[in-house]
C-alpha positions in Angstrom: -14.5 18.8 19.6 -14.4 15.4 17.8 -11.6 13.3 19.1 -10.5 10.1 17.4 -8.0 7.9 19.1 -6.4 5.0 17.3 -4.4 2.3 19.1 -2.9 -0.4 16.9 -0.3 -3.2 17.4 1.1 -2.4 13.9 4.4 -0.6 13.7 3.8 2.3 11.4 6.3 3.7 9.0 7.3 7.4 9.1 5.1 8.0 6.0 2.1 6.3 7.7 2.7 8.3 10.9 2.6 11.5 8.8 -0.3 10.7 6.5 -2.7 8.7 8.7 -3.6 11.4 11.3 -4.3 13.8 8.5 -6.5 11.3 6.6 -8.4 10.4 9.7 -8.9 14.0 10.6 -10.3 14.9 7.2 -12.6 11.8 7.3 -13.9 12.5 10.8 -14.7 16.1 9.8 -16.5 15.0 6.7 -18.4 12.2 8.4 -19.6 14.4 11.3 -20.1 17.6 9.2 -17.8 19.5 11.6 -15.0 21.9 10.8 -11.7 20.1 10.7 -10.2 22.9 12.8 -12.0 21.3 15.8 -10.9 17.7 15.1 -8.2 16.1 17.1 -6.6 12.7 16.2 -4.2 10.6 18.3 -2.4 7.7 16.7 -0.5 5.2 18.9 1.2 2.4 17.1 3.2 -0.6 18.4 0.8 -1.2 21.2 0.8 -4.5 23.1 -2.6 -5.9 22.1 -4.3 -9.1 21.1 -7.7 -9.7 19.5 -9.3 -13.1 19.5 -6.2 -14.6 21.1 -4.0 -13.5 18.2 -1.5 -10.7 17.9 -2.1 -10.3 14.2 -2.7 -6.7 13.1 -5.6 -5.1 14.9 -6.9 -1.7 15.9 -9.1 -0.1 18.5 -10.6 3.3 17.9 -12.5 5.7 20.1 -14.6 8.4 18.5 -15.9 11.0 20.9 -17.9 13.9 19.7 -20.5 16.3 21.1 -23.8 15.5 19.4 -22.5 12.3 17.9 -25.3 11.0 15.6 -26.0 7.7 17.2 -28.1 6.5 14.3 -25.2 7.0 12.0 -22.7 4.8 13.9 -23.0 1.9 11.4 -22.0 4.3 8.6 -19.2 5.8 10.7 -17.9 2.3 11.5 -18.0 1.3 7.8 -16.1 4.4 6.7 -13.4 4.3 9.4 -12.9 0.6 8.9 -12.5 1.0 5.2 -10.0 3.8 5.7 -7.9 1.8 8.0 -8.1 -1.3 5.8 -7.0 0.7 2.8 -4.3 2.7 4.7 -2.8 -0.1 6.9 -3.9 -3.3 5.3 -6.0 -4.3 8.4 -8.8 -6.8 8.0 -12.0 -5.0 9.0 -12.9 -7.8 11.4 -9.7 -6.9 13.3 -11.0 -3.4 14.2 -13.1 -2.4 17.2 -14.6 1.1 17.4 -16.2 2.6 20.5 -18.4 5.7 20.1 -19.0 8.3 22.8 -21.4 11.2 22.9 -20.3 13.1 26.1 -22.5 15.6 27.8 -21.5 19.2 26.7 -20.7 20.2 30.2 -18.1 17.4 30.5 -16.1 18.4 27.4 -13.6 21.2 28.1 -11.8 23.5 25.8 -10.2 26.9 25.9 -10.6 27.3 29.7 -14.3 26.4 29.6 -16.7 23.8 28.6 -19.3 23.5 25.8 -22.2 23.3 28.3 
């Protein structure tokens, strides 16, 4: 049920495209205390995007999860920014993260919802 979407203007290598989704999936599962079997990660590179009027490397993440612990978003942000900085060389001030805690009845899976 957790979904992490990453959009970046960086062009990722084949190795990064293989390794980054797995690393992000494991980190999201760890951070949220959820089974990794429920985690979905989408990585889209080479996006047309600017930040602060510059097209230097940047990233936008959306983390959606049922029961997202809103008080933990500062720690979630720190961990995800650190992972992207280490993996992609992005400056952490070039990363935006948007957090969502959708209502259970608005999250579908396996022909039903969680509500």
